[in-house]
C-alpha positions in Angstrom: -8.2 -15.8 19.4 -10.3 -18.9 18.6 -11.1 -17.5 15.1 -7.4 -16.8 14.4 -6.5 -20.3 15.5 -9.2 -21.8 13.3 -8.0 -19.7 10.3 -4.4 -20.8 10.8 -5.5 -24.4 11.1 -7.6 -24.2 8.0 -4.8 -22.6 5.9 -2.4 -25.4 6.9 -4.9 -27.9 5.4 -4.5 -26.0 2.1 -0.8 -26.9 1.9 -1.2 -29.1 -1.2 -2.6 -26.1 -3.1 0.2 -23.9 -1.8 2.8 -26.3 -3.2 1.0 -26.3 -6.6 1.0 -22.4 -6.5 4.7 -22.4 -5.7 5.4 -24.7 -8.7 3.5 -22.4 -11.0 5.2 -19.2 -9.9 8.6 -21.0 -9.9 8.1 -22.0 -13.5 7.0 -18.5 -14.5 10.0 -16.8 -12.8 12.3 -19.4 -14.4 11.0 -18.6 -17.8 11.7 -14.9 -17.3 15.1 -15.6 -15.9 15.9 -17.7 -19.0 14.5 -15.0 -21.3 11.8 -17.4 -22.6 9.4 -14.7 -21.4 10.6 -11.1 -22.2 10.5 -8.1 -20.0 10.0 -4.7 -21.7 12.0 -1.6 -20.9 11.0 2.0 -21.5 13.1 5.1 -22.2 12.3 6.9 -18.9 12.8 6.1 -15.2 10.3 3.6 -13.8 10.2 3.2 -10.0 8.4 0.1 -8.8 6.9 -0.2 -5.3 5.8 -3.7 -4.4 6.0 -6.7 -2.1 6.1 -10.5 -2.2 2.9 -11.0 -0.2 -0.7 -10.0 -0.5 -1.4 -6.6 1.0 -0.6 -4.8 4.2 3.0 -3.7 3.8 2.4 0.0 3.3 2.7 0.4 -0.5 0.3 3.3 -0.7 2.1 5.5 1.9 5.4 4.7 0.2 4.1 5.9 -3.2 2.9 9.0 -1.5 6.3 9.6 0.1 7.9 9.3 -3.3 5.4 11.7 -4.8 6.2 14.3 -2.1 9.9 13.9 -2.5 9.9 14.1 -6.3 6.9 16.2 -7.6 8.6 19.6 -7.2 11.6 18.6 -9.3 10.3 16.1 -11.8 7.1 15.6 -13.8 5.9 12.4 -12.3 2.9 10.1 -12.7 1.6 7.0 -11.0 0.3 3.8 -12.6 -1.7 1.3 -10.6 -3.7 -1.8 -11.5 -6.9 -0.2 -10.0 -7.8 -3.2 -7.7 -11.5 -3.7 -7.1 -12.7 -0.9 -9.4 -15.8 -1.3 -11.5 -14.1 -0.5 -14.8 -11.6 -2.2 -16.9 -8.7 -1.2 -19.2 -6.7 2.0 -19.1 -8.0 5.1 -17.4 -6.5 8.5 -16.4 -8.1 10.2 -13.4 -9.9 13.5 -13.9 -12.2 15.8 -12.0 -15.2 13.5 -12.2 -13.4 10.3 -11.3 -14.5 8.2 -8.3 -13.0 5.2 -6.5 -15.4 3.0 -8.4 -13.6 4.1 -11.6 -10.0 3.7 -10.6 -9.9 2.0 -7.2 -9.4 3.3 -3.7 -5.6 3.7 -3.6 -5.3 5.5 -7.0 -8.2 7.7 -5.9 -6.4 8.5 -2.7 -3.3 9.6 -4.8 -5.6 11.7 -7.1 -7.3 13.6 -4.2 -4.1 14.3 -2.4 -2.0 15.3 -5.4 -4.2 17.0 -8.0 -1.3 18.1 -10.1 0.1 14.5 -10.5 -1.3 12.3 -13.3 -2.8 9.1 -11.8 -3.5 6.3 -14.2 -4.7 2.7 -13.9 -4.5 -0.3 -16.2 -4.4 -4.1 -15.6 -2.0 -4.5 -18.4 0.8 -2.1 -17.5 2.7 -2.9 -20.7 -0.1 -1.4 -22.6 -1.0 1.3 -20.1 2.5 3.0 -20.0 2.4 4.0 -23.7 -1.2 5.3 -23.3 -0.1 7.3 -20.2 2.8 8.8 -22.1 0.5 9.6 -25.0 -1.9 11.5 -22.7 0.9 13.1 -20.7 4.0 13.3 -23.0 5.9 15.5 -20.6 6.1 12.8 -18.0 9.6 12.2 -16.8 9.2 9.5 -14.1 6.5 6.9 -13.6 5.9 5.3 -10.2 4.5 1.8 -10.6 2.3 0.9 -7.7 2.2 -2.8 -6.7 4.0 -4.1 -9.8 7.0 -6.0 -8.4 5.7 -9.4 -9.4 4.5 -8.2 -12.9 7.7 -9.0 -14.8 6.4 -8.1 -18.2 7.9 -4.6 -17.4 11.4 -4.2 -16.2 11.6 -1.2 -13.8 14.8 0.6 -13.4 14.4 0.9 -9.6 12.6 -1.8 -7.6 11.6 -1.0 -4.0 10.5 -4.1 -2.1 8.5 -3.7 1.1 8.1 -6.4 3.8 6.2 -6.2 7.0 8.2 -6.3 10.3 5.5 -8.6 11.8 5.3 -10.9 8.8 8.7 -10.9 7.0 8.8 -12.7 3.7 11.5 -14.9 5.1 9.0 -16.3 7.7 6.0 -16.5 5.4 4.7 -19.3 3.1 2.9 -19.4 -0.2 -0.8 -18.8 -0.9 -3.2 -20.1 0.3 -1.4 -21.5 3.3 0.6 -18.3 3.8 0.5 -14.8 2.2 3.3 -15.0 -0.4 2.3 -14.5 -4.0 5.9 -14.6 -5.4 9.0 -16.6 -4.7 11.1 -15.7 -1.6 14.1 -15.7 -3.8 12.6 -12.9 -5.9 13.7 -10.4 -3.3 17.1 -10.5 -5.1 15.5 -8.5 -7.9 15.0 -5.6 -5.6 17.4 -2.6 -5.5 16.0 -1.4 -2.2 14.4 -3.4 0.6 12.3 -1.7 3.3 11.2 -3.4 6.5 8.0 -1.5 7.2 5.8 -1.1 10.3 8.7 -1.6 12.7 8.4 -0.6 16.3 9.6 2.9 16.8 12.3 1.9 19.3 13.8 -0.8 17.1 17.4 -1.3 18.4 20.6 -1.6 16.5 20.9 -5.2 17.6 17.5 -6.0 16.3 18.3 -4.2 13.1 21.4 -6.3 12.6 19.5 -9.5 13.3 16.9 -8.6 10.7 19.5 -7.8 8.1 21.2 -11.2 8.8 17.9 -12.9 8.4 17.0 -11.2 5.1 20.5 -11.6 3.7 20.5 -8.6 1.3 22.8 -8.9 -1.7 25.9 -6.6 -2.0 24.1 -4.4 -4.5 21.0 -4.0 -2.3 20.2 -1.2 0.2 18.0 -2.0 3.3 16.0 0.4 5.4 13.6 0.3 8.3 10.5 2.4 8.7 7.8 2.8 11.4 4.2 4.1 11.0 3.8 7.8 11.8 0.1 8.8 12.3 -0.8 12.3 11.2 -3.6 14.5 12.6 -7.1 13.2 12.1 -9.2 15.1 9.6 -12.9 15.1 8.7 -13.7 13.0 5.8 -15.9 15.7 4.1 -14.7 19.1 5.2 -11.1 18.4 6.2 -11.4 19.9 9.7 -9.1 18.4 12.4 -9.9 16.8 15.7 -7.9 15.4 18.6 -8.8 12.3 20.6 -8.1 11.6 24.3 -9.0 8.9 26.8 -12.5 10.2 27.1 -13.2 9.9 23.4 -15.3 6.9 22.3 -14.2 5.7 18.9 -16.0 3.5 16.4 -13.3 2.2 14.0 -14.6 1.3 10.5 -12.1 -0.5 8.3 -11.8 -2.7 5.3 -8.0 -3.1 4.8 -5.8 -6.1 4.7 -3.8 -5.4 7.9 -5.5 -3.3 10.5 -3.1 -4.3 13.3 -1.0 -1.1 13.3 -4.2 1.0 13.4 -5.5 -1.1 16.3 -2.2 -0.7 18.2 -2.4 3.0 17.8 -5.9 3.2 19.2 -5.0 0.9 22.1 -2.1 3.3 22.9 -4.5 6.3 22.9 -7.8 5.0 24.3 -9.0 2.7 27.1 -11.6 1.0 24.8 -12.9 1.4 21.2 -15.4 -0.3 19.0 -14.7 -1.8 15.6 -16.6 -2.7 12.5 -14.3 -4.7 10.2 -14.9 -5.5 6.6 -13.0 -7.4 3.9 -10.0 -5.8 2.2 -11.1 -3.2 -0.4 -14.7 -3.7 0.6 -17.2 -1.7 -1.5 -19.5 -0.1 1.1 -23.2 -0.3 0.3 -26.0 1.9 1.6 -26.9 -1.0 4.0 -23.3 -0.9 5.3 -23.5 2.8 5.8 -26.8 2.6 7.7 -25.3 -0.2 9.9 -22.4 2.1 10.7 -24.7 5.0 11.6 -26.9 2.8 13.8 -23.8 1.3 15.6 -22.5 4.8 16.2 -25.8 6.0 17.6 -25.9 3.1 20.0 -22.6 4.3 21.7 -23.6 6.1 24.8 -21.0 8.8 25.2 -20.8 12.6 25.1 -17.6 12.7 23.1 -17.6 10.1 20.2 -16.3 9.9 16.7 -16.2 7.5 13.8 -12.7 6.7 12.5 -11.5 5.1 9.3 -8.5 4.8 7.0 -7.7 6.9 4.0 -8.3 3.9 1.7 -11.7 3.2 3.2 -12.5 6.9 3.0 -12.2 6.8 -0.7 -14.9 4.2 -0.9 -17.2 6.0 1.6 -17.1 9.4 -0.2 -20.1 8.4 -2.3 -22.1 9.1 0.9 -20.5 12.6 1.1 -23.8 14.5 1.6 -24.6 12.5 4.8 -21.0 12.3 5.9 -20.9 16.1 6.4 -23.3 15.8 9.4 -21.4 13.0 11.1 -18.2 13.2 13.2 -16.5 10.9 10.6 -12.7 11.2 10.6 -9.8 9.8 8.7 -6.4 8.8 10.2 -3.6 9.3 7.6 -0.4 7.4 8.0 3.1 8.0 6.7 6.4 6.1 6.7 9.0 7.4 9.1 12.6 6.2 8.5 14.4 4.9 11.5 18.1 5.4 12.3 18.1 8.8 10.5 18.3 7.1 7.1 15.5 8.9 5.3 17.9 11.3 3.6 20.0 8.4 2.3 16.9 6.7 0.8 15.8 10.0 -0.9 19.3 10.5 -2.3 19.3 6.9 -3.8 16.0 7.6 -5.6 17.1 10.9 -7.0 20.4 9.5 -8.1 18.6 6.8 -10.0 16.5 9.4 -11.8 19.3 11.9 -12.6 21.7 9.1 -13.8 19.1 7.3 -15.8 20.3 6.1 -19.2 17.9 5.0 -21.9 18.2 1.2 -22.7 20.1 0.5 -25.8 
């Protein structure tokens, strides 16, 4: 609690820098709105999944949801920046690709959906033509974390905002977590409030809608986190935990709160080793994890991590096989039985797509 109070106090001291940051992004957005800076359009459906803040809103699970909904009917591909990778420029994932080559999130897509092209590139304006050159049969591209990158104009913008940190209540970096203007939400076609409590009431839903103030052309949805069965990081076998299970949680993600809440609902106690967002695990980190796990005196114990972290731990795969090292996958679950409506909106966008003049 003390460290959180200190962090909040320190970030408030950075308010002058936040105001400078706000001015910069305001000018940039104004230049795009005035067509002083141009946005490029492409002759195929582009679906953008993004947010207004830094990390933690569930973009990766939303991309995966879209892949599952669309891959059997359309030839889709994903394009990400490839954050924290050790390479630069455009790259298309192949059988020898690792998380160091393309980043943890694209690697997660590649391992789960082997038949879906997964590409990365900092300059998406250049990467899209390269992707279409490599995979000319592509019919739909899902742009991961590209909402604020206005050099490309997507046909369908899906904006995510965290229930516990709505963009309406946030402030600009570095005092808050916002990296784009609050008013930019108006560019979205679909707004999804993610990581809601599963029992969100109709009254709370109405209050949130009134706070966000969606435009007449916007659709708003609410999702909660659904945890799937734990699987072994190396061999894929499943395990179930109970109150007698001792868990060492290893995570390097922006927002571990939902994961911690899940464990608190399942266990009396657990241990945690927390690293920075997108942390690249070293051999020393891995040895620290093993030693910490060995120090836990329990008959039934496991190590647990997220899918993103797992992609960065796979380089130790030969040693992971002998450890009870498990992954907890997460999925978006739509509340108020509105998942079908969301899927229909996405499909209608694709089927009714018209090439720009």
